[in-house]
KETOR-468644 format. One record per residue: residue in one letter; x, z, y of N, C-alpha, C in turn; residue number from 1. Coordinates in steps of 0.2 Angstrom, whole numbers, plus 5000, padded with zeros to 4 digits. Layout:
<nodes>
(node 'A', (X, Z, Y), (X, Z, Y), (X, Z, Y), NUM)
...
</nodes>
This chain:
<nodes>
(node 'M', (4965, 4780, 5195), (4967, 4785, 5190), (4957, 4789, 5189), 1)
(node 'Y', (4957, 4792, 5185), (4951, 4796, 5182), (4951, 4803, 5185), 2)
(node 'A', (4944, 4806, 5187), (4943, 4812, 5189), (4936, 4815, 5183), 3)
(node 'M', (4937, 4819, 5181), (4932, 4823, 5180), (4926, 4824, 5184), 4)
(node 'H', (4920, 4823, 5180), (4913, 4823, 5184), (4909, 4828, 5183), 5)
(node 'A', (4908, 4833, 5184), (4903, 4839, 5184), (4896, 4837, 5189), 6)
(node 'E', (4890, 4839, 5186), (4883, 4839, 5190), (4881, 4846, 5188), 7)
(node 'H', (4880, 4851, 5191), (4874, 4859, 5191), (4869, 4857, 5194), 8)
(node 'G', (4864, 4861, 5192), (4856, 4861, 5191), (4853, 4858, 5186), 9)
(node 'I', (4854, 4857, 5183), (4853, 4850, 5176), (4845, 4854, 5170), 10)
(node 'S', (4842, 4852, 5173), (4835, 4858, 5170), (4834, 4851, 5161), 11)
(node 'V', (4835, 4857, 5158), (4832, 4855, 5151), (4823, 4852, 5151), 12)
(node 'R', (4824, 4845, 5149), (4818, 4841, 5153), (4811, 4844, 5146), 13)
(node 'D', (4815, 4842, 5138), (4812, 4840, 5134), (4818, 4842, 5128), 14)
(node 'D', (4812, 4844, 5121), (4816, 4844, 5114), (4813, 4839, 5109), 15)
(node 'D', (4818, 4836, 5107), (4814, 4834, 5102), (4816, 4834, 5094), 16)
(node 'D', (4815, 4835, 5090), (4818, 4837, 5083), (4821, 4829, 5079), 17)
(node 'G', (4825, 4829, 5078), (4831, 4826, 5076), (4831, 4825, 5071), 18)
(node 'D', (4836, 4819, 5066), (4838, 4819, 5058), (4842, 4827, 5057), 19)
(node 'D', (4840, 4826, 5049), (4844, 4833, 5047), (4850, 4828, 5046), 20)
(node 'I', (4855, 4835, 5045), (4864, 4831, 5045), (4867, 4837, 5039), 21)
(node 'S', (4870, 4835, 5034), (4874, 4837, 5029), (4883, 4837, 5030), 22)
(node 'L', (4881, 4845, 5029), (4890, 4846, 5032), (4891, 4850, 5026), 23)
(node 'D', (4897, 4850, 5020), (4897, 4853, 5016), (4893, 4856, 5012), 24)
(node 'S', (4888, 4851, 5009), (4884, 4854, 5007), (4877, 4858, 5008), 25)
(node 'T', (4879, 4858, 5015), (4873, 4861, 5018), (4871, 4858, 5021), 26)
(node 'T', (4864, 4857, 5025), (4861, 4856, 5027), (4858, 4858, 5035), 27)
(node 'Y', (4858, 4856, 5041), (4859, 4859, 5047), (4853, 4851, 5050), 28)
(node 'D', (4849, 4857, 5056), (4845, 4855, 5059), (4846, 4850, 5068), 29)
(node 'T', (4845, 4845, 5069), (4845, 4841, 5074), (4841, 4841, 5080), 30)
(node 'T', (4845, 4842, 5087), (4839, 4843, 5091), (4840, 4836, 5098), 31)
(node 'Q', (4837, 4832, 5101), (4839, 4828, 5105), (4837, 4833, 5112), 32)
(node 'V', (4840, 4836, 5115), (4841, 4838, 5121), (4840, 4831, 5129), 33)
(node 'E', (4832, 4835, 5131), (4831, 4829, 5136), (4835, 4831, 5143), 34)
(node 'S', (4836, 4828, 5148), (4837, 4831, 5154), (4836, 4825, 5160), 35)
(node 'N', (4836, 4829, 5167), (4837, 4823, 5174), (4846, 4823, 5175), 36)
(node 'A', (4849, 4825, 5169), (4857, 4822, 5171), (4858, 4816, 5172), 37)
(node 'D', (4862, 4815, 5178), (4864, 4809, 5182), (4870, 4804, 5177), 38)
(node 'D', (4869, 4800, 5172), (4871, 4799, 5168), (4875, 4792, 5168), 39)
(node 'A', (4880, 4790, 5167), (4884, 4784, 5169), (4886, 4779, 5163), 40)
(node 'S', (4885, 4773, 5161), (4888, 4768, 5156), (4895, 4773, 5154), 41)
(node 'G', (4899, 4773, 5150), (4904, 4779, 5148), (4903, 4784, 5148), 42)
(node 'A', (4897, 4790, 5147), (4896, 4795, 5146), (4897, 4800, 5141), 43)
(node 'S', (4894, 4793, 5136), (4897, 4798, 5129), (4898, 4801, 5125), 44)
(node 'G', (4900, 4809, 5124), (4901, 4810, 5120), (4904, 4818, 5127), 45)
(node 'A', (4901, 4816, 5132), (4904, 4823, 5137), (4897, 4828, 5136), 46)
(node 'P', (4900, 4834, 5135), (4896, 4840, 5135), (4891, 4841, 5140), 47)
(node 'L', (4887, 4846, 5138), (4881, 4847, 5138), (4882, 4855, 5141), 48)
(node 'F', (4883, 4857, 5145), (4882, 4866, 5145), (4875, 4868, 5147), 49)
(node 'A', (4875, 4875, 5145), (4869, 4879, 5148), (4873, 4887, 5148), 50)
(node 'W', (4872, 4889, 5154), (4872, 4897, 5156), (4868, 4901, 5155), 51)
(node 'F', (4870, 4906, 5146), (4866, 4912, 5145), (4870, 4917, 5148), 52)
(node 'G', (4868, 4921, 5155), (4871, 4924, 5157), (4876, 4920, 5163), 53)
(node 'R', (4878, 4928, 5167), (4881, 4923, 5172), (4886, 4923, 5172), 54)
(node 'D', (4894, 4923, 5165), (4898, 4921, 5163), (4899, 4919, 5157), 55)
(node 'N', (4895, 4914, 5156), (4893, 4914, 5149), (4889, 4907, 5147), 56)
(node 'P', (4896, 4901, 5150), (4894, 4893, 5149), (4895, 4892, 5141), 57)
(node 'C', (4890, 4888, 5137), (4890, 4886, 5130), (4888, 4879, 5129), 58)
(node 'A', (4893, 4875, 5124), (4889, 4870, 5126), (4883, 4868, 5122), 59)
(node 'I', (4879, 4865, 5123), (4871, 4865, 5119), (4871, 4859, 5119), 60)
(node 'G', (4875, 4854, 5119), (4875, 4846, 5115), (4882, 4842, 5117), 61)
(node 'V', (4881, 4836, 5119), (4885, 4832, 5120), (4881, 4823, 5120), 62)
(node 'H', (4881, 4820, 5126), (4878, 4815, 5128), (4882, 4811, 5124), 63)
(node 'S', (4873, 4809, 5122), (4871, 4803, 5118), (4867, 4796, 5119), 64)
(node 'G', (4865, 4795, 5126), (4861, 4790, 5128), (4857, 4794, 5133), 65)
(node 'T', (4854, 4786, 5135), (4849, 4789, 5137), (4836, 4786, 5135), 66)
(node 'Q', (4833, 4788, 5135), (4828, 4787, 5132), (4821, 4785, 5137), 67)
(node 'V', (4818, 4782, 5136), (4812, 4781, 5143), (4806, 4784, 5138), 68)
(node 'D', (4805, 4789, 5142), (4798, 4792, 5142), (4792, 4788, 5148), 69)
(node 'G', (4787, 4790, 5142), (4781, 4785, 5147), (4779, 4793, 5150), 70)
(node 'T', (4774, 4792, 5155), (4772, 4796, 5160), (4763, 4794, 5162), 71)
(node 'V', (4762, 4798, 5162), (4755, 4796, 5168), (4756, 4791, 5176), 72)
(node 'W', (4763, 4794, 5178), (4764, 4791, 5181), (4767, 4785, 5183), 73)
(node 'G', (4770, 4782, 5176), (4775, 4778, 5173), (4781, 4780, 5171), 74)
(node 'D', (4784, 4776, 5168), (4790, 4775, 5163), (4795, 4781, 5167), 75)
(node 'E', (4800, 4784, 5165), (4804, 4789, 5167), (4810, 4788, 5163), 76)
(node 'I', (4814, 4788, 5167), (4824, 4787, 5162), (4827, 4793, 5158), 77)
(node 'L', (4825, 4797, 5153), (4828, 4801, 5154), (4836, 4803, 5147), 78)
(node 'S', (4841, 4807, 5153), (4848, 4807, 5148), (4846, 4812, 5141), 79)
(node 'C', (4850, 4809, 5137), (4850, 4814, 5131), (4858, 4815, 5125), 80)
(node 'A', (4857, 4821, 5124), (4864, 4825, 5122), (4861, 4826, 5113), 81)
(node 'A', (4865, 4826, 5110), (4863, 4825, 5102), (4866, 4834, 5104), 82)
(node 'G', (4861, 4838, 5099), (4862, 4848, 5101), (4858, 4849, 5095), 83)
(node 'G', (4857, 4855, 5094), (4854, 4859, 5089), (4859, 4863, 5084), 84)
(node 'D', (4856, 4865, 5078), (4861, 4868, 5074), (4867, 4865, 5069), 85)
(node 'G', (4865, 4857, 5072), (4870, 4851, 5067), (4875, 4850, 5073), 86)
(node 'F', (4873, 4852, 5079), (4878, 4850, 5085), (4883, 4856, 5084), 87)
(node 'V', (4882, 4864, 5083), (4886, 4870, 5084), (4887, 4869, 5074), 88)
(node 'A', (4886, 4868, 5068), (4890, 4867, 5065), (4895, 4863, 5063), 89)
(node 'L', (4896, 4856, 5068), (4899, 4854, 5068), (4904, 4853, 5070), 90)
(node 'V', (4903, 4857, 5076), (4909, 4861, 5081), (4914, 4865, 5077), 91)
(node 'K', (4909, 4870, 5073), (4912, 4875, 5069), (4917, 4872, 5062), 92)
(node 'W', (4914, 4867, 5061), (4919, 4862, 5057), (4925, 4860, 5060), 93)
(node 'A', (4924, 4858, 5066), (4930, 4855, 5067), (4937, 4858, 5070), 94)
(node 'R', (4932, 4864, 5073), (4937, 4871, 5073), (4942, 4873, 5067), 95)
(node 'A', (4938, 4871, 5063), (4941, 4877, 5057), (4945, 4871, 5052), 96)
(node 'N', (4945, 4864, 5053), (4949, 4857, 5050), (4952, 4854, 5053), 97)
(node 'W', (4950, 4855, 5060), (4958, 4851, 5065), (4963, 4853, 5063), 98)
(node 'D', (4968, 4848, 5063), (4974, 4849, 5062), (4978, 4850, 5069), 99)
(node 'S', (4981, 4857, 5069), (4984, 4858, 5078), (4993, 4858, 5075), 100)
</nodes>
């Protein structure tokens, strides 16, 4: 049996401009959100939340992989999530078009 995993206290370390996406003839910017999340194989598709205010959690991306960044101290592996305006537009589109 599988159980949901939650990790708290994750800080966004970097955000990189991603490729634009087109949805319903409108173009949206995407962002790669990089963090120190402890992710494992099979975590793709898991949401990355941020809190804006005490009781206001918002999904800011969806886990999509890892990236190796070079630093003066050596390489570090960062967790990556797909986010940005493109993520928000896709969620809104899915909610409006999902057959319930």
